[in-house]
N, C-alpha and C positions, 0 to 999 in steps of 0.2 A: 767719518765720525758721525755718530747719531746725535741728534738733538734730544732734549728731554721729552718732548712730545712724541718723537718717533720711538724712543725707548719705552715710553708709557704705552703706546699703541701696540708695540710688540709684546710687552708684558700682559696687557689686557687680553690679547688673543691667546697666549700661552696659558693664562689662568683659566680662561673660559673653556679651552679644550681639556685641561687636565683636572680642574677642580669644579667645573660648572655643575656637576650633579649634586654637590653638597650644599648649595646655596640655601638661604640667602647668606651672603658674605659681606662683612663690613671691612673697609680698607682703612688702616690707621698707620701712623708713623712712616709716612712715604718720604724717603730720602734719596735724592738723585746724587750719583757719584760720577761726575763727568769724565774724569781721567780713566775710569774703568768702563765707562758706557754701561752703568748698571743702576739698579734701583734696589734699595733695602726697604722692606715693608712688612707689615703684620696684617693678617687676615683673622677676623673674629667671626666665629660661627658656633652653632649648637652641634656638638658632636653627639652622636646617638648613644655612645657608651660613657663618655667622660663629662658630659654637660657642656658648659660654655668654655671654649678654649681660644687662646690667642696664639696663632702660629706664625713664626718668623720666617721670611723668604728673602732670597736674593735672586734677582733676575739679571742675568748677563746677556745683554742685547746682541753683542758681537757673536757669541756662540748659540744664542737663542735657547738658553738653559735656564730652568727654574730650580734653584737649590733650596732644600729644606734646611732651616737653621735652628730649629728647636720649637717646642710648644710648652705653654704653661696653661694651667687651668685658671679660670676667672671666677670671681665671686658674682653672685646674682646682682648685687648693687652695681658693680662695674659693667657687667653685661647690659643692664638696663640703661645705664648712662650712654653706652655706645649705641645701642639700638634707637636712641632718640634721633640720631642722624639717619640720612637716607642710606640704604644698602648700596654697596659698590656693585654687587651682582645679585640680581633677584633670583628666587628659587623658592621651592616649597620646603618647609621645615622637615628635617630628616626624621623618618618614621621607622628606621630599622630597628628591630628588636634583637639585640645581640645574643640572647639566650634561647631564641626560638629554635626548635629542633632542626629546621631547614639549614641553619647557619653552622651546625656542628660539623666537625671534620669527619667524624665516623658515625655510622648508624648506631642507635641505642642497642644495648645487649638484649637478646631475646629473653622473654620471661617464660620460665618453666611452667607447664600447666599444673594446677593445683591437684594434689593427691597423687603425684608421681613418686 
């Protein structure tokens, strides 16, 4: 049986390896479920396409699995309120440009020369 501290340490390692590149992340609504040896929690971060989001997770310590439980967009006011606290995981602000040609699935269509 894992203690809350052991579950949190395992969760922190899993989050770092799977979501560490999208930091900074703020951890909110952290709830321990001792019978399941799990934690329910939300991570708040600036998504490069959708703006500020709050993503819900469940971490199962016994199986060492991080489950995605949904995501909601946040208002700027709510995001600023959360940012007043220290981040759970440091990182650079996401700078991905979703409409950049490099991120497209297929190359652009060739342009026919003028006068043809």
